[in-house]
C-alpha positions in Angstrom: 0.0 0.0 0.0 1.3 3.4 -0.9 2.2 6.2 1.5 -0.4 9.0 2.0 2.4 11.3 1.0 2.8 11.1 -2.7 6.4 11.0 -3.9 7.8 11.7 -7.3 8.6 8.4 -9.2 11.7 10.2 -10.4 12.9 10.7 -6.8 12.1 7.2 -5.6 13.8 5.7 -8.6 11.4 2.9 -9.1 7.6 3.2 -9.2 7.1 -0.2 -10.8 8.1 -2.6 -8.2 6.5 -3.8 -5.0 8.0 -1.7 -2.2 9.5 -3.3 0.8 7.6 -3.8 4.0 9.4 -2.9 7.3 12.1 -4.6 9.3 12.2 -5.2 13.1 14.9 -6.3 15.4 15.3 -6.7 19.2 18.4 -7.4 21.3 18.1 -8.7 24.8 20.8 -8.7 27.5 23.9 -7.9 25.4 26.6 -5.4 25.7 26.2 -2.5 23.3 22.7 -3.5 22.5 21.9 -0.3 20.6 25.0 -0.8 18.4 24.0 -4.4 17.6 20.5 -3.2 16.9 21.8 -0.6 14.4 23.9 -3.3 12.7 20.8 -5.5 12.4 18.9 -2.6 10.9 21.7 -2.2 8.3 21.1 -5.9 7.3 17.4 -5.2 7.1 17.7 -2.0 5.2 16.1 -3.6 2.1 12.8 -3.9 4.0 12.4 -0.1 4.4 14.4 2.9 3.5 12.3 5.9 4.6 13.1 6.0 8.3 14.7 4.1 11.1 14.5 4.2 14.9 15.9 2.5 18.0 14.6 2.5 21.6 17.0 1.3 24.2 16.4 0.4 27.9 19.2 1.5 30.2 20.3 -0.5 33.2 18.7 2.2 35.3 15.3 1.5 33.7 15.3 4.6 31.5 14.0 4.4 27.9 16.0 6.4 25.4 15.1 6.8 21.7 16.5 8.0 18.5 14.3 8.1 15.4 15.0 9.8 12.1 14.0 9.8 8.5 16.4 8.4 6.0 18.7 5.4 5.9 20.2 3.6 8.9 23.8 4.6 7.9 22.8 8.2 7.8 21.3 8.1 11.3 23.1 5.6 13.4 26.8 5.8 12.3 27.7 8.4 14.9 29.3 7.2 18.1 27.5 10.1 19.8 24.1 8.7 18.8 24.8 5.2 20.0 26.3 6.5 23.2 22.9 8.2 23.9 21.2 4.8 23.8 22.9 3.0 26.7 21.8 -0.4 28.0 21.8 -4.1 27.4 18.4 -4.2 25.6 17.1 -2.4 22.5 14.6 -2.7 19.7 14.7 -1.2 16.3 12.6 -0.6 13.2 13.2 0.2 9.5 10.2 1.9 8.0 8.7 1.9 4.6 5.6 4.1 4.8 2.5 2.2 3.9 0.3 3.5 6.8 0.3 7.2 7.4 2.3 10.0 6.0 6.1 10.1 5.8 6.6 12.1 9.0 8.8 11.8 12.1 5.8 11.1 14.3 5.2 7.9 12.4 8.7 6.6 12.8 8.9 3.5 15.0 9.5 2.0 17.5 6.5 3.7 19.1 6.9 4.5 22.8 4.3 5.3 25.6 4.2 5.5 29.4 1.7 3.2 31.0 0.7 2.6 34.6 3.0 -0.4 34.6 5.9 1.7 33.1 7.2 2.3 29.6 6.5 0.2 26.6 8.1 0.4 23.1 6.6 -1.4 20.1 8.0 -2.1 16.6 5.6 -3.5 14.0 5.9 -5.0 10.5 2.6 -5.7 8.8 -0.8 -4.2 8.3 -4.0 -4.3 10.4 -7.1 -4.7 8.2 -9.5 -3.5 11.0 -7.4 -0.6 12.1 -10.0 1.9 10.9 -12.8 0.3 12.8 -10.7 0.0 16.0 -9.4 3.5 15.7 -12.8 5.0 15.5 -13.9 3.0 18.6 -10.8 4.1 20.5 -11.3 7.7 19.6 -14.8 7.6 20.9 -13.4 6.3 24.1 -11.2 9.3 24.4 -7.9 7.9 23.1 -5.7 10.5 21.5 -3.7 9.3 18.5 -0.3 10.9 18.1 0.5 9.3 14.7 -1.3 8.3 11.6 0.1 4.7 11.5 -2.1 1.7 12.3 0.6 0.4 14.6 -0.5 2.9 17.3 -3.7 0.9 17.6 -1.6 -1.7 19.6 -0.6 1.0 22.1 -4.1 2.2 22.8 -5.5 -1.4 23.1 -2.8 -2.2 25.6 -3.5 1.0 27.5 -7.2 0.3 28.0 -6.9 -3.4 28.7 -8.1 -4.4 32.1 -5.6 -7.2 32.5 -2.9 -6.8 35.2 0.4 -7.6 33.5 1.9 -6.5 30.2 1.9 -9.9 28.5 -1.8 -10.4 29.2 -2.6 -6.9 28.0 -0.7 -7.5 24.8 -2.6 -10.8 24.2 -5.8 -8.9 24.8 -4.8 -6.4 22.2 -3.7 -9.1 19.7 -7.1 -10.9 20.0 -8.8 -7.7 18.9 -6.8 -6.9 15.8 -7.1 -8.5 12.4 -4.3 -8.5 9.8 -0.7 -9.4 9.3 1.9 -8.6 11.9 5.3 -9.4 13.3 6.0 -7.2 16.3 8.6 -6.8 19.0 7.7 -5.0 22.3 10.0 -3.9 25.0 9.2 -3.0 28.6 11.2 -2.8 31.9 11.3 -6.5 32.5 10.9 -8.4 29.2 11.2 -8.3 25.4 8.2 -9.8 23.6 7.9 -11.1 20.1 4.7 -12.0 18.3 3.4 -13.2 14.9 -0.1 -13.2 13.6 -2.0 -16.5 13.7 -1.4 -17.2 10.0 2.3 -16.2 10.1 2.0 -13.9 7.1 5.0 -11.8 8.2 8.4 -13.3 9.2 10.1 -13.3 12.6 13.1 -15.3 13.7 14.8 -16.1 17.0 18.5 -16.2 17.6 20.9 -16.6 20.5 24.0 -14.4 21.2 26.9 -16.3 22.8 26.5 -19.4 25.0 23.1 -20.4 26.3 24.1 -19.5 29.9 24.6 -15.9 28.9 20.9 -15.4 28.3 21.3 -13.1 25.3 18.7 -13.2 22.6 17.8 -11.6 19.3 14.5 -11.3 17.5 14.5 -10.1 13.9 12.6 -10.1 10.6 15.2 -12.2 8.8 18.2 -14.4 9.5 20.5 -12.0 7.7 20.2 -9.7 10.7 21.2 -12.5 13.0 24.3 -13.1 10.9 25.5 -9.6 11.0 25.4 -9.4 14.8 27.0 -12.9 15.2 23.9 -14.5 16.6 23.1 -18.2 16.0 19.7 -19.0 14.5 17.5 -20.9 16.9 14.2 -21.1 15.1 11.3 -19.2 13.5 8.8 -17.7 15.9 5.7 -19.8 14.9 2.5 -18.4 13.6 0.3 -17.2 16.4 3.1 -17.6 18.9 4.2 -15.1 21.5 7.7 -15.4 22.9 8.6 -13.7 26.2 12.2 -13.2 27.0 13.1 -12.0 30.6 15.5 -12.7 33.4 14.2 -16.2 33.7 14.9 -17.0 30.1 12.5 -17.6 27.2 9.0 -18.9 27.4 6.4 -19.5 24.6 2.7 -18.6 24.8 0.1 -19.7 22.2 -3.1 -17.8 22.8 -4.5 -18.7 19.4 -5.6 -22.1 18.2 -3.2 -23.7 15.6 -4.1 -22.8 12.0 -2.7 -23.5 8.6 0.2 -21.1 8.0 -0.2 -18.6 5.2 3.3 -17.2 5.0 3.7 -14.4 2.3 4.9 -16.2 -0.8 6.4 -13.0 -2.1 9.1 -13.1 0.6 10.6 -16.0 -1.5 10.2 -14.2 -4.8 11.5 -10.7 -3.9 11.3 -9.3 -0.4 13.7 -11.4 1.7 17.4 -10.8 1.3 18.9 -13.6 -0.9 21.2 -14.8 1.9 18.4 -15.2 4.4 16.8 -18.5 5.4 13.0 -18.1 5.4 10.8 -20.6 7.2 13.6 -23.1 7.0 14.2 -22.5 3.3 17.3 -20.7 1.8 16.0 -17.8 -0.3 18.8 -17.9 -2.8 18.3 -21.6 -3.7 14.6 -21.1 -3.8 14.8 -18.3 -6.3 17.1 -20.5 -8.5 14.5 -23.3 -8.4 11.8 -20.8 -9.4 13.9 -19.8 -12.4 14.5 -23.4 -13.4 10.7 -24.1 -13.2 10.0 -20.9 -15.2 12.4 -22.2 -17.9 10.7 -25.6 -18.0 7.3 -24.0 -18.4 8.2 -21.2 -20.9 11.5 -21.9 -22.6 12.3 -20.0 -25.8 15.2 -20.2 -28.3 17.7 -17.5 -27.3 21.4 -16.7 -27.2 21.7 -15.2 -23.7 19.8 -15.0 -20.4 20.0 -11.6 -18.8 18.6 -10.8 -15.3 17.0 -7.5 -14.4 19.3 -6.7 -11.5 19.3 -7.2 -8.6 16.2 -9.1 -7.8 16.1 -11.1 -11.0 19.6 -12.5 -10.7 19.1 -15.8 -8.8 16.0 -16.7 -10.9 17.9 -15.9 -14.1 20.7 -18.2 -12.9 18.2 -21.0 -12.4 16.7 -20.3 -15.8 20.0 -20.4 -17.5 21.2 -23.6 -15.8 17.9 -25.4 -16.8 17.9 -24.1 -20.4 21.6 -24.5 -21.1 21.6 -20.9 -22.4 24.5 -18.7 -21.2 23.9 -16.4 -18.3 25.3 -12.9 -18.7 25.1 -9.6 -16.9 23.6 -7.8 -19.9 22.2 -5.0 -17.6 24.3 -3.2 -15.0 22.7 -1.6 -12.0 24.0 1.6 -10.5 23.8 1.0 -6.7 24.4 4.7 -5.9 21.2 6.2 -7.1 19.5 8.4 -4.6 17.1 11.2 -4.8 18.0 13.5 -7.6 18.3 17.3 -7.5 17.3 17.5 -11.2 13.9 19.0 -11.9 12.4 16.4 -14.2 11.0 17.5 -17.5 9.2 14.9 -19.6 12.3 14.4 -21.8 14.6 14.0 -18.8 12.2 11.8 -16.9 12.2 9.4 -19.9 15.9 8.9 -19.4 15.5 8.2 -15.6 15.6 4.5 -15.9 19.2 4.8 -17.1 20.2 6.3 -13.7 19.5 2.9 -12.2 20.1 0.4 -15.1 22.3 0.6 -18.1 22.7 -1.9 -21.0 26.0 -3.9 -21.3 26.0 -3.6 -25.1 28.7 -6.3 -25.9 26.6 -8.9 -24.1 23.4 -7.9 -25.9 24.1 -6.6 -29.4 22.9 -8.9 -32.2 21.5 -11.5 -29.7 18.2 -13.0 -28.8 17.8 -12.0 -25.2 15.7 -13.4 -22.4 15.2 -10.9 -19.7 14.3 -12.4 -16.3 12.6 -10.2 -13.6 10.7 -11.0 -10.4 7.4 -9.2 -11.2 5.5 -6.7 -13.4 3.4 -4.2 -11.5 2.5 -1.2 -13.6 4.7 -2.2 -16.5 6.4 1.2 -16.9 9.9 0.0 -15.8 9.6 -3.2 -17.9 8.8 -1.2 -20.9 11.8 1.1 -20.4 14.1 -1.9 -19.8 12.9 -3.7 -23.0 13.4 -0.5 -25.0 16.9 0.0 -23.5 17.9 -3.5 -24.4 16.6 -3.1 -28.0 18.5 0.2 -28.3 21.6 -1.8 -27.3 21.2 -3.9 -30.4 19.3 -6.9 -29.2 17.8 -8.9 -32.1 14.9 -10.2 -30.0 13.7 -9.5 -26.4 11.7 -12.0 -24.5 10.6 -11.2 -21.0 10.2 -14.0 -18.3 8.8 -13.3 -14.9 9.5 -15.4 -11.8 6.1 -14.8 -10.3 2.5 -15.2 -11.6 0.7 -12.1 -12.9 0.0 -9.6 -10.1 -3.7 -9.0 -10.4 -4.6 -7.9 -6.9 -3.3 -5.4 -4.3 -1.9 -6.5 -1.0 -3.6 -5.4 2.2 -1.2 -7.1 4.5 1.7 -4.7 4.7 3.2 -4.6 1.1 3.1 -1.3 -0.8 1.2 -2.1 -4.1 -0.9 0.1 -6.3 -4.6 -0.1 -6.4 -6.0 -2.8 -8.7 -6.8 -0.4 -11.6 -3.1 0.4 -11.9 -1.9 -3.2 -12.0 -1.1 -4.1 -15.6 -2.0 -7.8 -15.2 -5.4 -6.9 -13.7 -6.5 -5.1 -16.9 -4.7 -7.0 -19.7 -4.0 -10.5 -20.8 -0.4 -11.7 -21.3 -0.4 -11.1 -25.0 -1.6 -7.5 -24.5 1.0 -7.0 -21.7 3.8 -8.2 -24.1 2.7 -5.6 -26.7 2.5 -2.9 -24.0 6.0 -3.5 -22.7 7.4 -4.0 -26.3 8.6 -7.6 -25.8 8.6 -10.3 -28.5 7.1 -12.6 -26.0 6.2 -12.6 -22.3 5.6 -15.4 -19.9 5.0 -15.7 -16.1 5.6 -18.8 -14.0 2.3 -20.5 -13.3 0.9 -20.6 -9.8 1.3 -24.4 -9.6 4.9 -24.0 -11.0 5.7 -21.5 -8.2 4.4 -24.0 -5.6 6.4 -26.8 -7.2 9.5 -24.7 -6.8 8.6 -24.3 -3.2 8.4 -28.1 -2.7 4.6 -28.5 -3.1 3.0 -30.8 -5.7 0.8 -27.8 -6.7 -1.4 -25.2 -5.1 -4.2 -26.7 -3.0 -7.1 -24.3 -3.6 -8.9 -25.5 -0.5 -5.9 -25.2 1.8 -3.1 -23.1 0.3 0.2 -23.3 2.0 1.0 -19.6 1.4 -0.6 -16.2 1.2 -0.8 -15.5 -2.5 -3.6 -13.0 -2.6 -1.7 -10.7 -4.9 -1.9 -13.4 -7.6 -5.3 -15.1 -6.7 -7.4 -12.5 -4.8 -7.7 -15.2 -2.1 -7.5 -13.0 1.0 -6.9 -15.2 4.0 -7.5 -12.4 6.6 -10.8 -10.5 6.6 -10.6 -7.0 5.1 -12.9 -5.5 7.8 -12.2 -1.9 7.0 -13.6 -2.5 3.5 -16.7 -4.5 4.4 -19.8 -2.6 3.5 -17.6 0.3 2.4 -16.2 -0.4 -1.1 -15.7 3.3 -1.6 -13.0 3.2 1.0 -10.8 0.8 -1.1 -8.6 3.5 -2.7 -8.1 5.1 0.7 -7.2 1.8 2.4 -4.8 1.1 -0.5 -3.3 4.5 -0.1 -3.0 4.5 3.7 -2.6 1.0 5.2 0.2 -1.2 6.4 3.6 -0.6 7.9 
């Protein structure tokens, strides 16, 4: 879902990809906890680049926070900043704005003082009944300080009649609907939780020997790797883990349900070196590419990934097809917001800021371009045109996901359905629009095969694949009876 604050596609550099979600990390009982948390946020930078924040709990029981817009490295590289976050426990958050405007008041972790003391919360996901809950809370007199749906957790905890923090959090979680992985911190415990269907990821790691009692919670295993933590396990769907001076305990307040983990984590979102739900992402993407080749092979001279997200799938495609793999497109990794005022003629060249053709690998050849998805189609069209201008004889586009026909309401920034190319055109029309000689997507069953399933079980899918199927596993309560609110929800939901 898109931010309420519209940004210029020229500035963001890419208006034709799913945008990342958010990243969370928590460090318990470790020296230099804030510094470790900052390192973890660096590893999770791909999950959100608009803002970052850390809340640390000092050994005197004082909460200190630093939140800022921009990248982790721009905000947490100063020794002075880290020194102002003392303590052995901290939680952090990378934000991609999908609920609420891009403003400092929406940067997480959120913090509030309660009768039981301070509490900080970092949340990745999207609540699909946040509007309903917020209206009820406002009627009760709750004053919202942000426009993010994550603040609903804070107010539900505040008004809960239960005595302790964990029971209050459980009370809050039982009232919300949607996808979430969250980490909460108070003076006594660090708490991690996943929604009952496990749509969003959360992993548990240990720092040092078991007797040290040092733990890490994070969105992905790549964050564990960078801080030197050993992976222990995934936090399970519907599970709450409580880490305190007595160690770690697990609470399961929800009945067990079939997991519906976000399938797009495997295709695009997770970092390639992460292990997601027990499966290495890099190898999975290569298997997806191999399956794509088996389903939609074409005579060609070279397989070229659209970097960087298309690289592993293109490697799998090339290995399966026997066609050489080459870096026919080079990505500029140093593209930021530009100072240039974009005219129509300059904007047309903007794709070359991020990608440029490697002419010797393309000229005179039949090229298969492999990318992870097509959303609006604008970037794909520019990439195809660029490759043709570099002298390609033929350009075939292959996509390592099924056609994206529906928006995500569970924490991913996607355009409304009317702007999704595959929702309004068949594959042949899409190929003509982007200018490719041919276009093919991996089938839904093929995607499931690459993930180790025989095929997709329509009665009991193993993953959340609503962006491809429209099969929304969690009720869209804020839309029920109010279809006119759909564009607003698309424009202002999820974190």
